[in-house]
N, C-alpha and C positions, 0 to 999 in steps of 0.2 A: 527739229530743232533748227533754229535759222543759222545760218552761215553770216549774217548783215554785220554783226558786231565783231566777228573774229579778225585779229589783225593778223594777217598773213606775212607780213614782211619779217625780214631777219631779226630787224630790232623787235618787233612784236611778239615774236617766239621766243626769244630771250628774257623777254619781260614774264610771259605767261609760265615759261620754263621754272625761272628763280622764283616766281611767286608761289609755285606748286610745290618746290622744294621747300620753301619758307613754310606754306601751310601745313605740309606734312610734318616737318620738324617742330613745330608750335604747337601741334594738336592737343586738345585737352584730355590726355588719354587717363587722367584722375577720375574723368565721370565716367570710364569703363571698367578701370583695373583699380578698384577703391581698395588702400592699403592705409589705414590710420596711422599705422607707425612710420611712414616715409614723412620726412620734412616736405612741407608744402611748396618751397621755395626750391626743391631739387627737381630735375628733370623727368617724368615718369615714360619709359618707352616700352613697348611690348619685348618681352624677352626673346622673341624670335626675330628681333632685329639686331641681337647684340653682336653678333659675328661681323654683321655689314659697318655697325656704327664705329666697332673699334679696331677697323680695316685700316692699317696704313694707308693703301691705294685710295679708300674712299674717303677719307681724311684730308690726305692729299690734294684729290681732285676738287673737293670742297672750297678748303682753302686756299688753293691755286687760284680757283674761278673768281673766287673773292676778290684775290689781288688784281685779277685783270680786267675785272669788270668795273666800268664807270659806275658814279652815282646816278639815278637812284639804286640801281639794282647790286652793288656792293652793299649797299645798307639791308637792302631787303635778306640777299644771301646771310649776311652776319646777321639779322635776327634770329634766323633757323639755324646757323651753325651754334649761335649762342646757348641753345639749349643742350645742344651735346656738349658743352662745357660743363654745365650742371648736372650729368649724367648720375645715376647713383651708385654709389661705392659697393654696392654688391653685384654690379654688373663686372666686377673684375674678380678673377679668381685666385690671382698671386698678387703680393707687392709689388714684385718686378713689373708686373703688366700695368699696375695703376701708375707707377713712376714713369713708365714709358709713354703711356697718355698724358699725363699731366706736361711732362717736358717737351713732349711735342706740340700741343695744343698751347701753353705758354708761350712758346716759342712763336709760336705764327702769329699771337695776339702781339708780341712785341715786334715784328717784322711789318705790321702796319705803317709805321712811320718811315719804312723804308720804301714804300710805294710811290713811284714817282707821277703823283697827281694831287690835285689839292683838298682831298677828302676830309682832312684833319681840320681844316678850315670850316668845314659845313658842319652846321650846328646839330642838324639831326643826325646825321652819322655819330657825330661824337656822343651823342646821347645813346644811341643803340650800342657804341663801343662800350661806353659806361656799363650798362646793363650786361652786357658780356664778361666784363671783366667781375662783375659782383656776382655773376653766377657760380664763378669757382667755390665760393666761401663757403656756402651754405651745407653742400654734400661733403665737402673735403674737409674745411677747417685749417688751420695755420700749421698743425704738424704734420698735414699730408701735404699740402702745399710747399712747405718748406723742405721736404724731402727730396724736392724735383731740382735738378741741376742748373735749372731756368727761374728759380725763385727770385733772388737778387735782381736780376735783369727784368724779370717780369713788373716787381715791385717799382723799379725804378722808372719803368715805362708807366705804371700806374701813375707815380708822383707827378711827371710831369705833364700826363694829361690833367690833372686834377691842379697842378700850380696853375695852367692857363685858364682853368675854369673858375676856381676860386678867387683869381684875383680881379675877374671883369666886376665892374660896377654893378650892383644891385638892379635889378629890372631890365637889364639887357637879356638878348639872347642867350640861352643856356645857364643864366642864375637859378632857374625853376627844378624842371624836372632832372635835369642833367646833374647839378648841384647836388640836388639830395640825394639821387642815385650813389654818386662818391663818396658823399658823405656816411651814407650807410654802408659801402664797400669797407672803406677804412674802420668805420665803427666795428662793423663785425668781424675784421680779422683782427682787430686790437683785443676786442673782448676774446675772442678765441684763443688769442696768443695769452693772454692773463689766464684764462680758465685753466689750460693744460699745462703749461710751464711753470715751473716752481722758482721759488726767488732767489734759490742758487743757479738757476739759468744763466749763464753769461753771454749768451748770443746775442748779439745786437745786430738788427736788422730795420724792422719797422722802428725803433727809436732813434735812427739816423735820419729820418724822412717826416715823420708824421708830426713832431712838435713844430716845425717849420710849415707845414703845410696847415695846421692848426692855425698859427699866429698870422698867417697870411690871410686865411679867410677871416678871422675875426677883425684884422685890420682893415680889410676891404669892406666888409660891411659895414664898422662903424665910422667911416670915412664919409664925411659929407658930399653927396652928389648933388646934380640937380635933380629939381622936384621927380618924385615918382609917385605914380597913380596909384595908391595904396588902397587897393578894392580889397574885398572879402577872400579872393582869389590867391592874391598875395600873401593875406595873413595868414592861410592855411599852409602855404609854401615855406613862410619864416617859423612856424610852429614845427612843421615837420625838420627843418634843417637845424632849429635849435635844440630840438630833441636827441637828434644824431649827433650832437658834436659833443658831449661831453666824453664819450670813450676814448675819442682823439687826446683828451687831456690828460687821460688817466696813464696812457702807455708810458708817458714821461712827465709827471706832474709838474715837477720842478721847473724842467727845462721849457715847457708850454707855459704857465704861468708866467714866468720871467720873460718870454716873449710876448706876450698879452698885455705883462704890465709895461712894457717899454712903449707897444703900439699905444697904449693910453695916454702916457706921458708926451707922447709926440704928438697927438691928434689936440689933446688937451681940451679946454671948454668950447673949440668949434663941433664938439659932438653935440652939443645943444643947438646948433645952427638949423639943423633940419628935422623932418619930423622921422625919415627913414634911419638916420645914424642914430639917433636917440633912443628910438624904438628897439632897435638891434642892440644896442649895447644892453638894454635892461633884459630883453628877450634871453640874449645869448649867457648874461652872467646869472639870471634868474636860474637856467637850466645848470649852470656850473656849480651854485650853490647847493639844487635840489640833488644833483647826481655825484658831485666830485666831494663837496665838503665832508659829507658823512662816510667817506671813504678812504681818506687820507689819514696819515700818522701825524703825531704832534710837531714833528720836525717839518713839517709842510704849511703850521699854521700861519709862518710870517708871508709867504707868498699869496697863500690864499687872502690874506688880511688887505695886502694891495690892491689885490684886483676888486675886492668888495669895497674899498673903500672909496674908489675913484668912482663907482655907482654910485654909492653912498652921496657923496659930494655932489654929484650932476644931479641927484633927485633934489637936494636940498637947494641948490641954486635954481633948479625949476620951479620948486613952491615959492622963492622970493620974488620970482618976475611975475608980477602982477598983470600982466598982460596975458589974457586969457586966449587971445586969438593968435598967439604967436606959434612956431612951428612945433615947440614943445607940448603944446595942449591938444595936437593933434588927436583924433579918435585911436589912429594908430599906437600912438604913444601911451594913451590912458589905457589900452590893452596890453602892452607891453609892461606899463606899472604894475597891473595886477598880477601878471604871470612874476615878474619880481619878487613883489611882497609878499604873494602868497606862497613863494619858495621859501622865503625868507622866515615867515610863521611857521611852516612847516618844520624846517630843518632848527631854527636858532631858538626858537620859543619853549621847546620841547622841555619838562623836565628832567628828561634824560638825554645829554647831550656828551659827545666824547669829549677827551680832554683836547683835543686839537679844536672841535668848535667852541669851547668854551675860552681856548686862548683866541680865537678869532673874533669873538664877542666883546673881550676886552681890549683888544687892539684896537678896534673900530668904534666902538660905543664906551668904552672905560667899564659900563656895567648894563646889567639886563632889563634895569628900568627904562633905558635910555634907548634901548632897541625898541622895547614897547611904545614909546612915546615916538620915535622915528616911523614906525608903522602908521599909528595913528594919523599923527599929521601928513603924513604922504599921501595916503588915501583919501583923507576927510575931505579933500577939496572937490573930489568926484560928486558928492552927493549935494552940494550947493548950487548946482547948477540951477538955471530958472525952467520949469518945467513946463511952460509956456512959448519956450524958445523953439526957432526953426530947427534948430540944432538936435533937439531932442529925438532922434529918430530912432527906431529900433534896437540898432547897434548902441547906442549912447545910453538908453534906457536899460539895457541889458548890464552895459558898465556901471551903472548906478547901483542897480540891484546887487551885483557882485561885489562891489565896494562895500555896500553896506553889510553882505555876508563876510565878507574879510574882516570887518571891523568885529564884528558879531564872535567868529572865529577867535580871533586874536584875544578878546575879553575874555572868552571861556576857557584858554587854553593858557591863559598868563598865570606863573607859579602865583601862590597864596600869599608870598613874602611880597609880593609888590602891589 
């Protein structure tokens, strides 16, 4: 074996050792130890590693070196240590052992903000840190995490990290992978709390931070910024984030929708000025319609109606604009329109709707027939494009086909009374 490519300097040795630790801790042991009952998002380590992985001395060395090393070594080591944060619950013999582990590791995560360097200004490091925080949720869930004395401090740290990322204008560094990861983190822990705790549980923790985070994210996305190059990869990121958003709304639906409606009113018609802002409005509102409206009680029909009404008015204003070349007719907006209208068609036009959904329809459209007309009128212009136009690329043709399918679905599902 040639030694020509080996870096024998101290810096080179540090880099090699850090990568060795990272590769060892992130190795895919699932390919060797197959256990279909395990959550794929939890870390699978050999049982012979248990004593070392749970050793306070071992954990102190790993986290201590993570704090001491500068970028990129700290990011590489954190990627490895993150796997330990997602360790299987079966590794712990007692509840006390599990709580002690969680308390220590969650505290170490929080101590990142006291490290005297600029790592938290580094986009890649923040992305790895977001992955680290997310790793906790799948194997443990809200109930286990909340049992740690460090839980509230950990949540506040995650809130601070998320706040800086969520308010960054879309298209800049950190608004793709890092944002998606943090949205998934909040969505999973919110779902976990809603699943395991009853309505009579009065503990408030996530409810104190998530509504403001959700509203800040919504506001940042529908705020018009400079032109963003909306390619296919960006659209995939938008869909992933829109799909991850509704659980944040459901943790305190009334408070979150109230803040979102306030943001809508303050931004107003300027949301129509860029393809990015209008597209985001339709994607996010569509996801709220699809995943929130069916879960709310009748007492929440009014705040739901306000949010839907704003989006409906924007769609109507867009349709009245005859300029097919303006930003609101960008392909990105057309795709968002399909997402929004298909969500409405799925949830609102069904013969079986909840009382809350029925009241939302009445509040926004007065009657169901006007909802049906709205969907047809809003989507109809997509199939009137000139087929010989140079803009009729594959994506546009797909939009036309999907528009036709949506019209067909709406006509087929419309109640016989209409």
